[in-house]
C-alpha positions, 0 to 999 in steps of 0.5 A: 971079861969078854969072850971072843966070838960070844954072842948074846941072844935076846928075843923081844916080841914087838908088833913093828919091825921098825921099832925093833930096828931102832932099838937095835941101833940105840943099843948097837945090837944086830937085830934078827927078825923072827917070823911067827909060827903062822908066817913060818907055815905060810913060807913053808907052804909057799916053798912046797908049792914052788918045789911042786911046780918046778918038778911039774915043769921039769917033767914036762920039759923031759917029756918034750925032750923025749918027744923031740927025739922021736920026731927027729928020729921020724924025720931021719927015717923019712929022709932016708926013705925019700932018697 
C-alpha cells in the first residue's frame, strides 16, 4: 500500500558521484548527494568569508557615500562664497 507523498530515504556512501547517479537511474530514484563533514566545513568557511567580505565592502561604500555628501556640501558652500 503506497502512501501519497511518502518518501523513502536511503543513504549510500560511494567514492564516485557518477556511480551514485547511475544507480539512481537504474532504480529510478531521486539521488541527493550529501557532502562529508569536512566538505561542509569548507563550504561554511567559504560562505563566512564571503559574508565578511560583503560586509567590509558595504561599510566602505557607506563611508564613500558620506565622503561624497561632505564634498558636495563643500562645493555648495564654495559656490555661495564665490558669487
